[in-house]
C-alpha positions as CSV (number, residue, x, y, z in Angstrom):
1,M,10.3,21.0,-24.1
2,K,12.1,17.9,-25.4
3,T,15.2,16.4,-23.8
4,V,17.3,13.7,-25.3
5,I,19.3,11.7,-22.7
6,S,22.1,9.3,-23.7
7,G,22.4,6.6,-21.1
8,G,18.8,7.5,-20.3
9,T,17.9,4.1,-18.9
10,G,20.6,4.1,-16.2
11,L,19.9,5.2,-12.6
12,L,20.7,8.9,-13.1
13,G,19.3,9.1,-16.6
14,S,16.0,7.5,-15.7
15,T,15.7,9.6,-12.6
16,L,16.2,12.8,-14.6
17,G,13.8,11.5,-17.3
18,R,11.1,10.7,-14.8
19,D,11.5,14.2,-13.2
20,L,11.2,15.9,-16.6
21,A,8.3,13.8,-17.7
22,K,6.4,14.5,-14.4
23,D,6.4,18.1,-15.5
24,G,5.0,17.3,-18.9
25,H,8.2,17.3,-20.9
26,E,8.9,14.9,-23.7
27,V,12.0,12.7,-23.0
28,V,13.9,10.5,-25.3
29,A,16.3,7.9,-23.7
30,L,19.0,6.8,-26.0
31,S,19.8,3.2,-25.1
32,R,21.9,0.4,-26.6
33,S,19.2,-2.1,-25.5
34,P,15.9,-0.2,-25.8
35,E,14.0,-3.5,-25.8
36,K,15.1,-4.0,-22.2
37,A,13.8,-0.6,-21.0
38,R,10.8,-1.4,-18.9
39,N,8.4,0.6,-16.8
40,L,9.3,3.9,-18.4
41,P,7.1,6.7,-17.2
42,D,4.6,8.4,-19.4
43,G,6.4,10.9,-21.6
44,V,9.6,8.9,-21.8
45,R,10.4,6.6,-24.7
46,A,13.5,4.6,-25.4
47,V,15.3,4.8,-28.8
48,G,18.1,2.6,-29.9
49,W,21.6,3.7,-30.7
50,D,25.0,2.0,-30.7
51,G,26.8,5.0,-29.1
52,R,29.3,5.0,-32.0
53,T,27.6,5.9,-35.3
54,V,25.0,8.5,-36.4
55,G,21.8,6.7,-37.3
56,E,18.1,7.2,-37.3
57,W,18.2,8.2,-33.6
58,A,19.9,11.5,-34.7
59,G,16.6,12.8,-35.9
60,E,15.4,13.0,-32.3
61,L,17.8,15.9,-31.8
62,E,16.0,18.1,-34.3
63,G,14.3,20.9,-32.4
64,A,15.2,19.4,-29.0
65,T,15.6,21.8,-26.1
66,A,18.5,19.9,-24.5
67,V,20.8,16.9,-25.0
68,V,22.2,15.3,-21.8
69,N,25.2,13.0,-22.4
70,L,25.5,10.5,-19.5
71,A,26.7,7.6,-21.6
72,G,29.8,5.6,-20.6
73,Y,30.9,2.1,-19.6
74,R,30.7,1.8,-15.8
75,L,33.9,2.4,-13.9
76,A,33.3,-0.4,-11.3
77,A,31.7,-3.7,-12.0
78,A,29.1,-5.2,-9.6
79,N,31.3,-8.3,-9.3
80,P,34.5,-7.6,-7.4
81,L,36.2,-10.5,-9.3
82,T,35.8,-8.5,-12.5
83,M,36.3,-5.0,-11.1
84,R,40.0,-4.5,-11.8
85,W,41.0,-2.0,-14.5
86,T,42.6,-4.4,-16.9
87,K,44.0,-3.0,-20.2
88,V,40.8,-4.1,-22.0
89,R,38.5,-2.6,-19.3
90,R,40.5,0.7,-19.3
91,Q,40.1,1.0,-23.1
92,R,36.4,0.3,-22.9
93,I,35.9,2.9,-20.2
94,I,37.6,5.6,-22.3
95,Q,36.4,4.5,-25.7
96,S,32.7,4.3,-24.7
97,R,32.8,7.9,-23.4
98,E,34.8,9.3,-26.3
99,D,32.6,7.6,-28.9
100,A,29.3,8.8,-27.3
101,G,30.4,12.4,-27.0
102,R,31.9,12.4,-30.5
103,V,28.8,10.9,-32.2
104,L,26.4,13.2,-30.3
105,A,28.4,16.2,-31.3
106,E,28.3,15.1,-35.0
107,A,24.5,14.6,-34.8
108,V,24.2,18.1,-33.3
109,R,26.4,19.5,-36.2
110,Q,24.1,17.8,-38.8
111,A,20.8,18.9,-37.2
112,A,19.0,21.6,-39.1
113,S,17.3,22.8,-35.9
114,K,19.9,22.5,-33.2
115,P,19.4,21.9,-29.5
116,K,19.6,24.9,-27.3
117,V,21.9,23.4,-24.8
118,F,24.2,20.3,-24.5
119,V,25.0,19.0,-21.0
120,Q,28.1,16.9,-20.8
121,C,28.6,14.5,-17.9
122,S,32.0,14.3,-16.2
123,A,33.2,13.7,-12.6
124,V,35.1,15.4,-9.9
125,G,37.8,12.8,-10.6
126,F,38.9,15.4,-13.2
127,Y,41.0,17.1,-10.5
128,G,42.9,14.0,-9.5
129,V,43.8,13.0,-5.9
130,L,44.3,16.2,-3.8
131,G,43.8,15.2,-0.2
132,D,42.2,17.9,1.8
133,E,42.8,20.7,-0.6
134,E,39.6,22.5,-1.6
135,V,39.0,22.6,-5.3
136,D,36.5,24.6,-7.3
137,E,36.0,24.7,-11.1
138,T,39.2,26.8,-11.7
139,A,41.5,24.0,-10.5
140,P,43.7,22.3,-13.1
141,P,43.1,18.7,-14.1
142,G,44.9,15.8,-12.5
143,N,47.1,13.2,-14.2
144,D,45.9,9.8,-12.8
145,F,43.7,7.4,-14.8
146,L,40.3,8.8,-13.7
147,A,41.5,12.4,-14.3
148,R,42.5,11.5,-17.8
149,V,39.2,9.7,-18.4
150,C,37.3,12.8,-17.4
151,Q,39.5,15.1,-19.5
152,R,38.9,13.0,-22.6
153,W,35.2,12.6,-21.7
154,E,34.7,16.3,-21.5
155,A,36.7,17.0,-24.7
156,S,34.6,14.5,-26.7
157,S,31.6,16.8,-27.1
158,K,33.4,20.2,-27.3
159,P,32.7,20.5,-31.1
160,V,29.1,21.4,-30.2
161,E,30.3,24.8,-29.2
162,E,31.7,25.4,-32.7
163,A,28.2,24.6,-33.9
164,G,26.9,27.4,-31.8
165,V,25.3,25.3,-29.1
166,R,25.7,26.3,-25.4
167,R,27.6,23.6,-23.6
168,V,27.5,22.8,-19.8
169,V,29.9,20.3,-18.3
170,V,28.8,18.8,-15.0
171,R,31.5,17.3,-12.8
172,I,29.5,15.0,-10.5
173,G,30.6,13.9,-7.1
174,V,29.6,10.7,-5.2
175,V,25.9,10.3,-5.9
176,L,23.9,9.3,-2.9
177,A,20.9,7.2,-4.2
178,N,19.3,4.0,-3.3
179,G,20.2,1.5,-6.0
180,N,23.5,3.3,-6.7
181,A,26.5,0.9,-5.9
182,A,28.5,3.7,-4.3
183,F,25.9,4.3,-1.6
184,D,24.7,0.7,-1.3
185,L,28.2,-0.5,-0.6
186,Q,28.5,2.0,2.1
187,K,25.3,0.8,3.7
188,L,25.9,-3.0,3.4
189,P,28.7,-3.5,6.0
190,I,27.0,-1.2,8.4
191,A,23.8,-3.1,8.1
192,L,25.7,-6.3,8.8
193,F,27.3,-4.8,12.0
194,V,30.8,-4.7,10.4
195,G,30.9,-1.1,9.4
196,G,34.0,1.0,10.0
197,P,36.5,3.4,8.5
198,I,37.8,2.6,5.0
199,G,41.5,3.1,4.8
200,S,42.5,6.1,6.8
201,G,39.0,7.4,6.9
202,R,40.4,10.9,6.3
203,Q,39.7,10.9,2.5
204,V,37.1,13.5,1.6
205,L,33.8,12.4,0.2
206,P,32.4,15.0,-2.3
207,W,28.8,13.7,-1.9
208,I,25.6,14.9,-3.5
209,H,22.0,13.6,-3.2
210,I,20.6,12.4,-6.5
211,D,17.7,14.9,-6.3
212,D,20.2,17.7,-6.4
213,V,22.0,16.2,-9.3
214,V,18.7,16.2,-11.2
215,G,17.8,19.6,-9.9
216,A,21.1,21.1,-10.8
217,I,21.1,19.7,-14.3
218,R,17.6,21.1,-14.9
219,F,18.6,24.4,-13.3
220,L,21.5,24.7,-15.8
221,I,19.4,23.7,-18.7
222,D,17.0,26.5,-17.8
223,S,19.7,29.1,-17.3
224,P,20.7,30.5,-20.7
225,A,23.6,32.5,-19.2
226,Q,25.3,29.5,-17.7
227,Q,28.0,27.5,-19.6
228,G,31.3,25.8,-18.9
229,A,32.2,23.5,-16.0
230,F,30.2,23.1,-12.8
231,N,31.0,20.9,-9.8
232,L,27.9,19.0,-8.8
233,T,28.6,18.3,-5.2
234,A,27.0,19.4,-1.9
235,P,28.4,22.6,-0.4
236,A,29.8,20.7,2.6
237,P,31.9,17.6,1.7
238,V,32.9,15.4,4.6
239,A,35.6,12.9,5.5
240,S,34.8,9.3,4.8
241,R,34.8,8.4,8.4
242,E,32.4,11.2,9.3
243,F,30.1,10.0,6.6
244,G,30.3,6.4,7.9
245,R,29.7,7.4,11.5
246,M,26.6,9.4,10.7
247,L,25.2,6.7,8.5
248,A,25.8,4.1,11.2
249,R,24.2,6.3,13.9
250,L,21.1,6.8,11.7
251,M,20.9,3.1,11.0
252,R,21.5,2.3,14.7
253,R,24.5,0.2,14.0
254,P,28.1,0.1,15.4
255,Y,30.9,1.6,13.5
256,W,34.0,-0.2,14.6
257,F,35.5,-2.6,12.0
258,P,38.2,-0.8,10.0
259,V,39.1,-1.9,6.5
260,P,42.9,-1.4,5.9
261,A,43.9,0.3,2.7
262,F,46.3,-2.5,1.8
263,M,43.5,-5.1,1.8
264,L,41.5,-3.0,-0.7
265,K,44.5,-2.5,-2.9
266,L,45.2,-6.2,-2.9
267,A,41.6,-7.0,-3.7
268,L,40.8,-4.3,-6.3
269,G,44.1,-3.0,-7.6
270,E,43.9,0.6,-8.9
271,V,40.1,0.6,-8.6
272,S,40.6,1.0,-4.9
273,T,41.3,4.7,-5.5
274,V,37.5,5.2,-5.9
275,V,37.1,4.6,-2.1
276,L,40.5,5.3,-0.7
277,D,41.0,8.7,-2.3
278,G,38.8,11.8,-2.6
279,Q,38.6,15.4,-3.5
280,R,37.3,18.4,-1.4
281,A,35.4,19.6,-4.5
282,V,33.0,22.4,-3.9
283,P,30.2,23.8,-6.1
284,A,31.4,27.3,-6.3
285,R,29.9,28.2,-9.7
286,L,26.6,26.4,-9.0
287,Q,26.2,28.4,-5.8
288,A,27.2,31.7,-7.5
289,A,24.5,31.0,-10.1
290,G,21.9,30.7,-7.4
291,Y,21.1,27.0,-7.4
292,P,19.0,26.2,-4.2
293,F,20.2,22.9,-2.8
294,R,17.5,20.7,-1.6
295,F,19.9,18.6,0.5
296,A,22.8,20.9,1.6
297,A,23.4,19.0,4.8
298,L,24.5,15.3,4.9
299,E,22.2,14.3,7.7
300,S,19.1,15.5,5.9
301,A,20.2,13.7,2.7
302,L,20.8,10.4,4.6
303,L,17.5,10.7,6.5
304,D,15.7,11.0,3.2
305,L,17.4,8.0,1.6
306,L,16.9,5.9,4.6
307,G,13.2,6.8,4.8
308,L,13.5,8.2,8.3
């Protein structure tokens, strides 16, 4: 089995690649900076591409079992001073995703021996801000910036279906993983004894352990009858304050210092929606397909990541 992963040197791509390689699969990680890809496991090799044009890298798709498209400019910068969604940053977020999907679809179209399945990354932000309303894969798209990004991201690779390739769209929730900014930023204030509710604390966190993201993608690759959109979230999303309280309890830290919503909005602008808003997205189709979650309960996921 050979899998080609765009964005294959990022946290999710490298974790997926390592898991596949562990089982003896050949993995190609498409990267804009392959020379910087270090400590790749046996069975994984980095190949350069620019994410915009078909080049020599396209030959890697010949005879591949799967293509997994994870490429896209990050939504939130590590430096809060450069995190705001300026006009330039917005364009880069959208364009990087559309370009990657479009050029991969073109490479698939040109391939003589086409991949059996194409996995397109997206996010539960597709549904927009819905408060406590439960949403499965039948829900319509939202109309805020993140929802529009997800819609264009998903549409970018749709032409592979016209080429006769099965396509799966994975709408991923908040990934819990050490080294992932979304999780590390939750841990940091708690570790410093200043953890507390963010905004109202009622916003729903559609979390998922990184092992289940990898497991679900592999499950869908190996399930020929599955296609279309799948929410990659744990079966039991929780309110942000419930998440924080449990994390603080396991870390043996207090949870008392609230962060008002207006402060985050002043500091981050529209980016604050990433932590102030949420979706009660549930993995209805993934469960119906029979995927066995490794971490269905939040406590077990946090215990694993904290090494407890």
